[in-house]
C-alpha positions as CSV (number, residue, x, y, z in Angstrom):
1,M,0.0,0.0,0.0
2,K,1.4,3.4,-1.0
3,S,2.2,5.6,2.0
4,D,2.6,8.9,0.2
5,I,-0.7,10.4,-0.9
6,H,1.0,12.3,-3.7
7,E,1.7,8.9,-5.4
8,Y,-2.0,8.0,-5.2
9,A,-4.0,8.0,-8.4
10,I,-6.7,10.3,-9.8
11,G,-9.9,8.2,-9.9
12,I,-12.5,8.6,-12.7
13,F,-15.8,6.9,-13.1
14,D,-18.3,7.0,-15.9
15,S,-21.3,4.9,-16.9
16,G,-19.3,3.6,-19.8
17,I,-16.6,4.8,-22.2
18,G,-17.6,8.5,-22.6
19,G,-15.5,9.5,-19.6
20,L,-12.4,8.6,-21.6
21,T,-12.6,12.1,-23.1
22,V,-12.1,13.4,-19.6
23,L,-9.2,11.1,-19.0
24,R,-7.7,12.2,-22.3
25,A,-8.0,15.9,-21.3
26,V,-6.6,15.3,-17.8
27,K,-3.7,13.2,-19.2
28,K,-2.8,16.0,-21.6
29,L,-2.3,18.5,-18.7
30,L,-1.0,16.0,-16.1
31,P,1.0,13.4,-17.9
32,L,2.8,12.2,-14.8
33,E,-0.3,11.4,-12.7
34,H,-1.6,7.9,-12.2
35,I,-5.2,7.4,-13.3
36,M,-7.7,4.7,-12.3
37,Y,-10.7,4.6,-14.7
38,L,-13.9,2.7,-13.9
39,G,-16.5,2.3,-16.7
40,D,-19.8,0.9,-15.4
41,T,-20.5,-0.8,-18.6
42,A,-22.9,-3.4,-17.1
43,R,-25.3,-0.6,-16.1
44,V,-24.9,1.9,-18.9
45,P,-26.7,4.2,-19.7
46,Y,-27.3,6.3,-16.6
47,G,-29.2,8.9,-18.6
48,T,-32.4,6.9,-18.5
49,R,-32.2,5.9,-14.8
50,S,-34.0,7.3,-11.8
51,A,-32.1,9.7,-9.5
52,Q,-32.1,7.1,-6.7
53,T,-30.6,4.5,-9.0
54,V,-27.9,6.8,-10.3
55,L,-26.9,7.7,-6.7
56,K,-26.7,4.1,-5.7
57,Y,-24.4,3.3,-8.7
58,S,-22.3,6.4,-8.0
59,I,-21.7,5.3,-4.4
60,A,-20.7,1.8,-5.5
61,N,-18.3,3.3,-8.1
62,T,-16.7,5.6,-5.6
63,D,-16.3,2.8,-3.0
64,F,-14.5,0.7,-5.6
65,L,-12.1,3.5,-6.6
66,L,-11.3,4.4,-3.0
67,K,-10.0,0.8,-2.6
68,Q,-7.5,1.5,-5.4
69,N,-5.9,4.4,-3.4
70,I,-7.1,7.6,-5.1
71,K,-6.5,11.2,-4.0
72,L,-9.1,12.9,-6.1
73,L,-12.3,11.7,-7.7
74,I,-13.7,12.9,-11.0
75,I,-17.3,12.2,-11.8
76,A,-17.0,12.0,-15.6
77,C,-20.6,11.2,-16.2
78,N,-22.8,14.3,-16.6
79,T,-25.9,12.5,-15.3
80,A,-24.1,11.3,-12.2
81,S,-22.6,14.8,-11.8
82,A,-26.0,16.4,-11.9
83,I,-27.6,13.9,-9.5
84,A,-25.0,12.6,-7.1
85,T,-22.3,15.2,-6.6
86,R,-23.7,16.8,-3.4
87,A,-24.4,13.4,-1.8
88,L,-20.9,12.1,-2.6
89,R,-19.2,15.2,-1.2
90,E,-21.2,14.8,2.0
91,R,-20.3,11.1,2.2
92,Y,-16.6,11.2,1.3
93,S,-13.7,13.4,2.4
94,L,-11.5,13.4,-0.7
95,P,-11.7,16.2,-3.3
96,I,-14.5,15.5,-5.9
97,V,-14.6,17.2,-9.2
98,E,-17.7,17.0,-11.4
99,V,-18.1,18.0,-15.0
100,I,-21.1,20.4,-15.0
101,T,-19.7,23.4,-13.1
102,P,-16.6,23.6,-15.3
103,G,-18.7,23.4,-18.5
104,A,-21.1,26.1,-17.2
105,R,-18.2,28.4,-16.3
106,G,-16.7,28.0,-19.7
107,A,-20.0,28.9,-21.3
108,V,-20.5,32.0,-19.2
109,A,-17.0,33.2,-20.1
110,A,-17.5,32.5,-23.9
111,T,-21.0,33.9,-24.6
112,R,-21.2,37.3,-26.2
113,N,-25.0,37.6,-26.5
114,A,-26.0,35.9,-23.3
115,R,-27.8,33.1,-25.1
116,V,-26.4,29.7,-24.3
117,G,-27.4,26.2,-25.5
118,V,-26.9,23.0,-23.6
119,I,-27.2,19.5,-25.0
120,G,-27.0,16.3,-23.0
121,T,-28.9,13.1,-21.9
122,E,-32.5,13.3,-20.9
123,A,-31.6,12.9,-17.2
124,T,-28.9,15.6,-17.4
125,I,-31.2,18.1,-19.1
126,N,-34.3,17.3,-17.0
127,S,-32.2,17.8,-13.8
128,G,-31.7,21.4,-14.7
129,A,-28.2,21.2,-13.4
130,Y,-26.5,23.1,-16.2
131,Q,-29.2,25.7,-16.3
132,A,-28.8,26.3,-12.5
133,A,-25.0,26.4,-12.7
134,I,-25.0,28.9,-15.5
135,H,-27.7,31.1,-13.8
136,K,-25.7,31.0,-10.6
137,L,-22.8,32.5,-12.4
138,N,-24.8,34.9,-14.4
139,P,-28.6,35.1,-14.0
140,R,-29.0,37.3,-17.1
141,I,-28.0,34.5,-19.5
142,E,-30.8,32.7,-21.3
143,V,-30.3,29.0,-21.4
144,F,-31.8,26.8,-24.0
145,A,-31.5,23.1,-23.2
146,R,-32.1,20.1,-25.5
147,P,-31.7,16.4,-24.8
148,C,-29.9,14.5,-27.6
149,P,-30.1,10.8,-26.6
150,L,-29.2,9.3,-30.0
151,F,-25.8,11.0,-29.9
152,V,-24.5,8.5,-27.4
153,P,-25.1,5.3,-29.5
154,L,-23.9,7.1,-32.6
155,A,-20.6,7.9,-30.8
156,E,-20.2,4.4,-29.4
157,E,-20.8,2.9,-32.9
158,G,-18.1,5.2,-34.3
159,W,-20.6,7.1,-36.4
160,Y,-19.4,10.7,-36.1
161,D,-18.3,11.7,-39.6
162,P,-20.2,14.9,-40.6
163,A,-20.5,13.5,-44.1
164,D,-22.5,10.5,-42.8
165,E,-26.2,11.1,-43.6
166,I,-27.4,9.4,-40.4
167,V,-25.2,11.6,-38.3
168,R,-26.1,14.8,-40.2
169,L,-29.8,14.2,-40.1
170,T,-29.7,13.3,-36.4
171,A,-27.7,16.5,-35.6
172,Q,-30.1,18.6,-37.7
173,R,-33.1,17.2,-35.9
174,Y,-31.7,18.0,-32.5
175,L,-29.9,21.3,-33.2
176,N,-32.2,23.2,-35.6
177,E,-34.3,24.4,-32.7
178,L,-31.2,25.7,-30.9
179,K,-30.2,27.5,-34.1
180,E,-33.5,29.3,-34.1
181,N,-32.9,30.5,-30.6
182,A,-29.8,32.4,-31.8
183,I,-27.4,30.9,-29.3
184,D,-23.7,31.8,-29.7
185,T,-22.4,29.2,-27.3
186,L,-23.2,25.5,-27.0
187,V,-22.2,23.3,-24.0
188,L,-21.5,19.7,-24.9
189,G,-23.1,18.3,-21.8
190,C,-22.2,14.7,-22.3
191,T,-18.7,13.1,-22.4
192,H,-19.7,11.2,-25.6
193,Y,-20.4,14.4,-27.6
194,P,-16.9,15.6,-28.2
195,L,-16.6,12.8,-30.8
196,L,-19.4,14.5,-32.7
197,K,-17.8,17.9,-32.6
198,G,-17.4,18.1,-36.3
199,A,-21.0,17.3,-37.1
200,I,-22.3,19.5,-34.3
201,Q,-20.2,22.4,-35.4
202,Q,-21.3,22.0,-39.0
203,I,-25.0,22.0,-38.2
204,I,-25.0,24.6,-35.4
205,G,-22.7,27.0,-37.4
206,E,-19.1,28.2,-37.1
207,R,-20.1,31.3,-35.2
208,V,-21.3,29.2,-32.2
209,T,-18.5,28.4,-29.7
210,L,-18.6,24.8,-28.5
211,I,-17.7,24.2,-24.9
212,D,-16.1,20.8,-24.2
213,S,-16.8,20.0,-20.5
214,A,-14.0,17.4,-20.5
215,E,-11.4,20.1,-21.3
216,E,-12.8,22.5,-18.8
217,T,-12.9,19.8,-16.1
218,A,-9.2,19.0,-16.7
219,H,-8.2,22.6,-15.9
220,V,-10.2,22.4,-12.6
221,V,-8.4,19.1,-11.7
222,V,-5.0,20.8,-12.2
223,R,-6.1,23.7,-10.0
224,V,-7.5,21.5,-7.2
225,L,-4.5,19.2,-7.0
226,T,-2.2,22.3,-7.0
227,D,-4.1,24.1,-4.3
228,K,-4.2,21.0,-2.1
229,D,-0.5,20.1,-2.8
230,L,-1.5,16.7,-4.2
231,L,0.4,16.7,-7.4
232,I,2.7,13.8,-7.9
233,K,6.2,14.6,-6.6
234,K,8.3,12.1,-8.7
235,S,8.7,11.6,-12.4
236,G,8.2,8.3,-14.1
237,G,4.5,8.0,-13.2
238,G,1.6,8.3,-15.5
239,A,0.2,4.8,-15.5
240,C,-3.4,4.3,-16.4
241,S,-5.5,1.4,-15.2
242,F,-8.9,0.5,-16.7
243,F,-11.7,-1.4,-15.0
244,V,-15.2,-2.2,-16.4
245,T,-18.2,-4.1,-15.0
246,D,-19.0,-5.9,-18.3
247,I,-17.7,-6.7,-21.8
248,P,-14.1,-5.7,-21.6
249,H,-13.4,-6.4,-25.3
250,R,-16.0,-3.9,-26.4
251,F,-14.6,-1.2,-24.1
252,T,-11.1,-1.9,-25.6
253,E,-12.4,-1.7,-29.2
254,T,-14.6,1.4,-28.8
255,G,-12.5,3.1,-26.2
256,K,-9.7,3.9,-28.6
257,L,-12.1,6.3,-30.5
258,F,-12.5,8.3,-27.3
259,L,-8.9,8.0,-25.9
260,G,-7.2,8.5,-29.2
261,K,-5.0,5.4,-28.8
262,E,-5.1,1.7,-28.0
263,I,-6.1,0.4,-24.6
264,E,-3.9,-2.5,-23.9
265,T,-5.4,-4.0,-20.7
266,V,-8.9,-3.8,-19.2
267,Q,-9.8,-5.6,-16.0
268,L,-13.4,-6.9,-15.5
269,V,-14.6,-6.2,-11.9
270,D,-17.7,-6.8,-9.9
271,I,-18.6,-3.8,-7.8
272,L,-21.9,-4.9,-6.4
């Protein structure tokens, strides 16, 4: 067991593979840090679950990662961030970073006409978490939120080419309403959505700034670890470990789309 907390890992959990976009962003800024990633692939998606169920899953995920010796937890799932963050912070003493506040902060900083769009899963949008986070930072901003549930399976199938008719038509169906609302900033409120950036940008228009919550979250992680003096003190670190609750081979195959490189080893675990 490691005795120096600086050597402990950053823990990340997500309902599946989408959180790998967060891992990728964190790794870009903190290449020396160890990372433990848990994808709850047996119970994906969280976006259609009840709040009580999402909280139960989030507690189980956190308990598992704590056993792996982590010094900070990232809730990479937007749905879990919206529903479980407060309860997890009350239950556990380690620093916990969610993905909604960083995305909201990025949107508030970027908007020029105070009209911001948010897209995400049904659970994330219905929770009102992004709307509340943006209004807390600037109550004068109008927020237009739209669930886009089909974006997740498209991303997981590797269907994100803007030239693909299915991708284009799906994006048009979801985004045309937001275009009519004259937004100038759009929050990608699901960790799967960065894969569809090209298609989303093409449909929503080049003048609309896309806010990637994964990138915004990574900057918060750097700040929290620095402020709490938890950054790794030695070089030669940087190992990533991957755990899933079901179908490791699918995680390996699809995960490289999100991570940008091959995933060599994935461990199947039972967290129930």
